[in-house]
C-alpha positions in Angstrom: 0.0 0.0 0.0 1.1 3.6 -0.6 -0.3 7.1 -0.1 0.3 7.7 -3.9 -1.9 6.9 -6.8 -0.4 4.7 -9.5 -1.0 5.7 -13.2 0.3 3.8 -16.2 2.5 5.9 -18.5 5.0 5.8 -21.2 7.9 8.3 -21.3 8.9 9.2 -24.9 10.8 11.7 -27.0 8.9 13.0 -30.0 11.0 15.2 -32.4 12.9 17.7 -30.3 10.5 17.4 -27.3 10.0 15.0 -24.5 7.0 14.0 -22.3 4.6 11.5 -20.9 2.0 9.5 -22.8 -1.2 8.5 -21.1 -4.4 6.7 -22.0 -7.3 9.1 -21.5 -9.2 6.6 -19.4 -6.4 6.5 -16.8 -6.7 10.2 -16.0 -9.4 12.4 -14.5 -11.9 13.9 -17.0 -12.6 17.0 -15.0 -10.1 19.6 -16.2 -9.2 21.1 -12.8 -8.5 17.7 -11.3 -6.6 16.7 -14.5 -4.4 19.8 -14.2 -3.8 19.1 -10.5 -2.6 15.6 -11.4 -0.3 16.7 -14.2 1.3 19.4 -12.1 2.2 16.8 -9.4 3.4 14.3 -12.0 5.7 16.8 -13.7 6.9 18.4 -10.5 5.6 22.0 -11.1 5.9 24.7 -10.1 9.6 24.4 -9.7 12.3 25.5 -12.1 14.1 22.2 -11.6 10.9 20.1 -11.5 13.0 18.0 -9.0 9.9 16.3 -7.5 8.5 15.1 -10.8 9.1 13.8 -14.4 9.6 17.3 -16.0 13.0 18.3 -17.3 13.0 21.9 -16.2 12.3 23.3 -19.7 9.1 23.9 -21.7 10.2 21.3 -24.3 10.6 18.6 -21.6 7.5 19.3 -19.7 4.8 18.0 -22.0 1.9 15.5 -21.7 0.0 13.6 -24.5 -3.4 12.1 -23.6 -4.5 9.6 -26.2 -7.8 7.8 -26.9 -9.6 6.1 -29.7 -11.5 8.5 -31.9 -15.3 8.3 -32.3 -15.0 9.9 -35.7 -15.3 7.7 -38.7 -11.9 7.1 -40.6 -10.0 8.9 -37.7 -8.0 6.6 -35.5 -6.8 8.7 -32.5 -7.8 11.7 -30.6 -4.7 13.6 -29.2 -5.1 16.0 -26.3 -1.9 17.9 -25.6 -1.0 19.5 -22.3 1.8 22.0 -21.8 2.7 21.8 -18.1 4.4 25.1 -17.1 7.7 24.7 -15.3 7.8 27.7 -12.9 4.1 28.2 -12.2 1.1 26.1 -11.3 -0.6 26.2 -14.7 -1.4 23.6 -17.4 -2.2 25.0 -20.8 -4.6 23.0 -23.0 -4.8 25.7 -25.7 -1.8 24.8 -28.0 -0.8 21.6 -29.6 2.7 20.1 -30.0 3.8 18.9 -33.4 7.0 17.4 -32.2 5.3 15.1 -29.7 3.0 13.9 -32.5 6.0 11.8 -33.7 5.5 9.8 -30.4 1.7 9.6 -30.7 1.8 7.2 -33.7 4.2 4.6 -32.2 2.4 4.8 -28.9 -1.0 4.2 -30.4 0.3 1.2 -32.3 2.2 -0.4 -29.4 -0.7 0.2 -27.0 -3.1 -1.7 -29.3 -5.1 1.4 -30.4 -4.2 1.0 -34.0 -3.5 -2.2 -35.9 -0.1 -2.1 -37.7 0.5 -2.9 -41.3 3.5 -4.7 -42.7 5.9 -2.0 -43.9 4.3 1.3 -43.2 1.3 2.1 -40.9 -0.8 5.3 -41.3 -2.3 6.7 -38.2 -4.9 9.4 -38.6 -4.9 11.8 -35.7 -7.3 14.5 -34.6 -5.8 17.2 -32.5 -8.3 17.9 -29.8 -6.6 21.2 -29.0 -6.9 22.7 -32.4 -9.2 20.5 -34.5 -6.5 20.0 -37.2 -6.0 16.6 -38.8 -2.6 14.9 -39.0 -1.7 11.7 -40.9 1.3 10.0 -39.4 3.3 7.5 -41.5 5.1 5.1 -39.1 7.7 2.5 -40.3 6.4 -0.9 -39.2 8.4 -3.7 -40.9 7.0 -7.1 -40.0 4.0 -5.1 -38.5 6.2 -3.9 -35.6 7.2 -0.3 -34.7 10.9 0.4 -35.1 12.7 3.4 -33.6 16.2 2.8 -35.1 17.0 4.3 -38.5 19.3 6.6 -40.4 17.2 9.8 -40.4 18.8 12.7 -38.5 16.9 15.7 -37.1 18.8 18.7 -35.7 18.4 19.1 -32.0 18.6 15.3 -31.3 22.0 13.6 -31.0 21.1 10.3 -32.6 19.5 9.1 -35.8 16.2 7.3 -35.9 13.4 5.9 -38.1 11.7 8.7 -40.1 8.1 9.5 -39.3 6.2 11.7 -41.7 3.8 14.2 -40.2 1.3 15.4 -42.8 -0.9 18.2 -41.4 -4.3 19.1 -43.0 -7.3 21.2 -42.1 -4.8 23.8 -40.8 -6.3 27.2 -41.6 -7.8 29.2 -38.8 -7.7 26.4 -36.2 -8.1 28.9 -33.3 -9.4 32.1 -34.8 -11.4 30.9 -37.8 -9.2 32.8 -40.2 -5.8 32.1 -41.8 -5.0 35.8 -41.4 -7.0 36.8 -38.3 -6.4 40.6 -38.7 -7.6 40.3 -42.4 -4.2 41.6 -43.5 -1.0 40.0 -44.7 0.9 42.5 -42.5 -0.3 44.6 -39.6 1.4 47.6 -38.0 1.6 47.4 -34.2 3.6 49.9 -32.2 5.3 51.0 -35.4 6.4 47.3 -36.1 5.1 45.4 -39.1 4.0 41.9 -38.2 2.2 39.0 -39.9 -0.5 37.4 -37.8 -1.2 33.9 -39.1 -3.3 31.0 -37.8 -2.1 27.8 -39.4 -2.0 24.8 -37.1 -1.5 27.3 -34.2 -1.8 31.1 -34.2 1.5 32.9 -34.5 3.0 36.4 -35.0 6.0 36.8 -37.3 8.2 39.9 -37.3 11.6 41.0 -38.6 14.5 40.3 -36.2 16.1 43.7 -37.1 13.0 45.5 -35.9 13.7 44.1 -32.4 17.4 45.1 -32.5 18.8 41.6 -33.0 20.6 40.0 -36.0 18.5 36.8 -35.9 21.5 34.5 -35.7 21.9 34.6 -31.9 22.0 31.5 -29.8 18.9 30.7 -27.7 21.1 31.3 -24.6 21.9 34.8 -25.7 18.3 35.7 -26.4 17.0 34.2 -23.2 19.2 36.6 -21.3 17.8 39.6 -23.2 14.9 40.5 -20.9 14.2 43.8 -22.8 13.6 41.8 -25.9 11.0 39.7 -24.1 9.2 42.8 -22.8 9.0 44.2 -26.4 7.8 40.8 -27.7 5.1 40.5 -25.0 3.8 44.0 -25.5 3.3 43.5 -29.2 2.0 39.9 -28.7 -0.8 41.1 -26.4 -1.9 43.8 -28.7 -1.8 41.5 -31.7 -3.8 38.8 -29.9 -6.6 41.2 -29.3 -6.6 42.2 -33.0 -6.6 38.5 -33.8 -9.8 38.0 -31.8 -8.0 36.0 -29.0 -8.7 38.5 -26.2 -6.3 39.0 -23.3 -3.5 36.4 -23.5 -1.7 37.4 -20.4 -0.1 34.2 -19.0 -1.1 32.1 -22.0 1.3 30.6 -24.6 -0.8 31.4 -27.7 -0.2 33.1 -30.0 3.4 32.1 -30.4 6.1 34.5 -31.7 9.0 34.3 -34.2 11.7 36.8 -35.2 12.8 36.2 -38.8 15.8 37.1 -40.9 17.2 36.2 -44.3 19.5 33.2 -44.7 22.8 33.4 -46.6 21.5 30.5 -48.8 18.5 30.4 -51.2 15.7 28.1 -50.2 16.2 28.9 -46.5 15.0 31.4 -43.9 16.3 32.0 -40.4 13.9 31.9 -37.4 14.1 32.4 -33.7 11.0 30.9 -32.2 9.6 32.0 -28.8 7.4 29.8 -26.7 6.7 32.7 -25.9 8.5 33.1 -22.6 11.8 31.7 -23.7 13.5 31.1 -27.0 13.1 27.6 -28.3 16.4 25.6 -28.6 15.2 24.4 -32.0 11.8 25.1 -33.6 8.3 24.0 -32.9 6.7 21.9 -35.7 3.5 24.0 -35.8 5.6 27.1 -35.8 7.5 25.7 -38.8 4.2 25.3 -40.6 3.4 29.0 -40.2 6.9 30.2 -41.1 7.3 27.9 -44.1 3.8 28.7 -45.5 4.3 32.4 -45.1 7.5 32.2 -47.1 5.3 31.2 -50.1 2.5 33.8 -49.5 3.2 37.2 -51.1 3.2 40.3 -49.0 3.9 38.5 -45.7 6.9 39.2 -43.4 8.5 35.9 -44.3 8.0 36.2 -48.1 10.1 39.4 -48.1 13.0 37.4 -46.6 12.8 34.2 -48.6 14.9 33.6 -51.7 13.4 30.8 -53.7 15.7 28.4 -55.5 13.1 28.0 -58.2 9.7 29.5 -58.8 7.7 26.3 -58.1 9.6 25.6 -54.9 7.3 24.3 -52.1 10.0 23.0 -49.7 11.3 25.5 -47.1 14.2 25.0 -44.8 14.1 26.9 -41.6 17.4 27.6 -39.8 17.1 27.5 -36.0 19.7 27.7 -33.1 20.7 24.1 -33.3 20.4 23.4 -37.0 17.5 23.2 -39.5 14.0 21.9 -40.0 12.5 21.3 -43.5 8.8 21.7 -44.2 7.0 20.8 -47.5 4.0 23.0 -48.3 1.1 21.8 -50.5 -0.6 24.9 -51.9 -4.2 25.0 -53.0 -4.6 24.5 -56.7 -6.4 27.9 -56.8 -3.7 29.5 -54.7 -3.2 32.6 -56.9 -7.0 33.1 -57.3 -7.6 32.9 -53.6 -4.9 35.3 -52.5 -7.2 38.3 -52.5 -9.5 36.4 -50.1 -6.6 35.5 -47.8 -8.0 32.0 -47.3 -8.0 28.5 -48.9 -4.3 28.9 -49.6 -2.6 25.9 -47.9 -3.9 22.3 -48.3 -1.3 20.6 -46.1 2.2 20.7 -44.7 4.6 17.8 -44.2 7.5 17.4 -41.8 9.7 14.4 -40.9 10.5 13.7 -37.3 11.9 10.8 -35.2 10.9 9.4 -31.8 12.1 7.1 -29.1 10.4 5.2 -26.3 12.4 5.8 -23.2 10.5 4.2 -20.3 7.2 2.4 -19.6 5.7 1.9 -16.2 3.8 3.7 -13.5 4.0 7.3 -12.4 2.9 8.2 -8.9 0.6 11.0 -7.9 0.5 12.2 -4.2 -3.1 11.9 -3.0 
């Protein structure tokens, strides 16, 4: 007997993030009680998260809650929870694209999806945003494999490539691809692009915030004046995007962009928003990459295409690069004046690894 509650869990890395995977049925349904459990499990609030499973950073304090979907032709419902490190708050507003790379293997190995011999497609509905993601998981001999030769920057070892193909992306939170009804909006004398594609986000020029855009994440995290300027504009932009007061919330996210020295690439520093991401969020990559192909946006002005028909964009982040393939609507040019129905889907490759399976303990 123990004075702690036992809950089955799997500890996994997905992309450049890490967190715990749970079956929905093993956790409370009531959101306040669920938040209480997750804070205790991860060890928040505490910058070290010494009393829980969290790793002391936003990218290592994540939770995925998985269940069979009731929707026809959709396999899995994926509820994401961002457990704040230094305050007692769990945010269910955003989703996490990196952790999606762990959702597919988890669903297969937990018996929620039947594997195929060779490659298994797992259709996932993001409960947080409503977007749809098709995951292609390597399953030779109908078994999940994690080892492979695919390398993603921000992870020290290679793994099996998992394709994340995002659809139904436009306006997931605000109802509009461009929530301010403009490709660029001027806020406090700074031009920004407000875009809602997979997650709502604000894009701005690095030079307008007195940085070069090639700084390390450590440098930027020490620049508290920078964060004050970002937060001031983020709050105003959120109101104009129809999101209301976002004080203490992580959406919309923010990125400072600059041009790369190479064509086909763009440089980005992504903010979570209260720290600079060590690499780049997947959903943030969808916004940046798609904006590179949409005329009159902040990103478009910085992106030098290798060829006119290019749909693949490489984003340079502090620890390397992430590549995103953008599938444009066949009526893209005709739809530009409407500022909608521009992006059909976006694809990104990630890897994952199962680290531990067992029980986590919640103090009662």
